[in-house]
C-alpha positions in Angstrom: -7.4 -27.5 11.1 -5.8 -24.8 9.0 -2.0 -25.0 9.2 -1.7 -21.2 9.6 -3.8 -21.3 12.8 -1.5 -20.5 15.7 1.1 -18.8 13.6 2.3 -15.7 15.5 3.5 -13.9 12.4 0.3 -14.4 10.5 -1.7 -13.1 13.5 0.6 -10.1 13.8 0.3 -9.2 10.1 -3.5 -9.5 10.2 -3.8 -7.3 13.4 -1.5 -4.7 11.8 -3.4 -4.8 8.6 -6.7 -4.3 10.4 -5.3 -1.5 12.6 -4.1 0.3 9.4 -7.4 -0.3 7.6 -9.4 1.1 10.5 -6.9 3.8 11.5 -6.5 2.5 15.1 -3.5 2.8 17.4 -2.4 0.3 20.0 -3.5 2.6 22.7 -7.0 2.9 21.3 -7.4 -0.8 20.9 -6.0 -1.6 24.4 -8.3 1.0 26.0 -11.4 -0.2 24.1 -10.8 -3.9 24.8 -9.1 -3.8 28.2 -5.8 -5.4 26.9 -2.5 -4.7 28.5 -0.4 -2.6 26.2 2.7 -4.8 26.6 0.7 -7.9 25.8 -0.9 -6.4 22.7 2.5 -5.2 21.6 3.8 -8.7 21.9 1.0 -9.9 19.7 1.7 -7.4 16.9 5.4 -8.1 17.0 4.8 -11.8 16.7 6.4 -12.6 20.1 3.2 -14.1 21.5 -0.1 -15.5 20.3 -3.4 -14.3 21.9 -5.9 -16.7 23.6 -9.0 -17.5 21.6 -11.2 -15.2 23.7 -8.9 -12.3 22.9 -9.0 -13.2 19.2 -12.8 -13.2 19.3 -12.8 -9.8 21.1 -10.5 -8.3 18.3 -12.6 -9.9 15.6 -15.7 -8.3 17.0 -13.9 -5.0 17.5 -12.8 -4.9 13.8 -16.1 -6.4 12.5 -14.4 -9.4 10.9 -14.5 -13.2 11.4 -11.9 -14.9 13.6 -10.5 -16.4 10.4 -9.5 -12.8 9.3 -7.1 -12.7 12.2 -5.8 -16.3 12.2 -5.5 -17.2 8.6 -2.9 -16.0 6.2 -4.2 -13.7 3.5 -3.1 -14.2 -0.1 -1.4 -12.1 -1.3 0.2 -11.0 2.0 -0.4 -7.4 3.0 2.9 -5.8 2.1 2.5 -2.7 4.3 1.8 -4.9 7.3 4.8 -7.1 6.4 7.0 -4.1 6.3 5.7 -2.7 9.5 6.1 -6.0 11.3 9.7 -6.3 10.1 10.4 -2.7 11.2 8.9 -3.2 14.6 11.2 -6.2 15.2 14.3 -4.2 14.7 16.2 -3.2 17.8 15.0 0.1 19.3 12.1 0.5 16.9 9.3 0.0 19.5 11.0 2.6 21.7 11.2 5.0 18.8 7.6 4.4 17.7 6.3 4.9 21.3 8.3 8.1 21.6 7.0 9.4 18.2 3.4 9.0 19.5 4.1 11.4 22.3 5.5 14.3 20.3 3.8 17.1 18.4 3.1 16.9 14.7 5.5 19.8 14.0 8.3 17.9 15.8 7.5 14.8 13.8 8.0 16.8 10.6 11.4 18.0 11.9 12.4 14.4 12.7 11.3 13.3 9.3 13.4 16.1 7.7 16.4 15.0 9.7 15.9 11.4 8.7 15.7 12.4 5.0 19.0 14.4 5.4 20.7 11.4 7.0 19.4 9.2 4.1 20.8 11.6 1.5 24.1 11.8 3.3 24.4 8.0 3.4 23.4 7.8 -0.3 26.1 10.3 -1.2 28.7 8.3 0.8 27.7 5.1 -1.1 28.3 6.8 -4.5 
């Protein structure tokens, strides 16, 4: 058996990679496959590992083999790695869920505010 089988972080990275590739949100996947949102969120943040029947459902949904979900890809998907790390930071899931609910124009305002904060911090560091 492959040593990566059962690795929660590998599974999380692979799900995130496939979500990104197919442009799917957690809500879309949960609605399509009948998964609980909180359960699916635990899978993509590497807190829990799905049962084999759920892995098979996701593989069919994305049109890939189960191995695409359970085995580590070489090289690792850097965007998925960064997203997984980001989602594991305190409050990030709450922020992410809130951003989904607001308008695109307000998202642009928030991004501008974040950029201003970043510039302010950089100026303080120099």
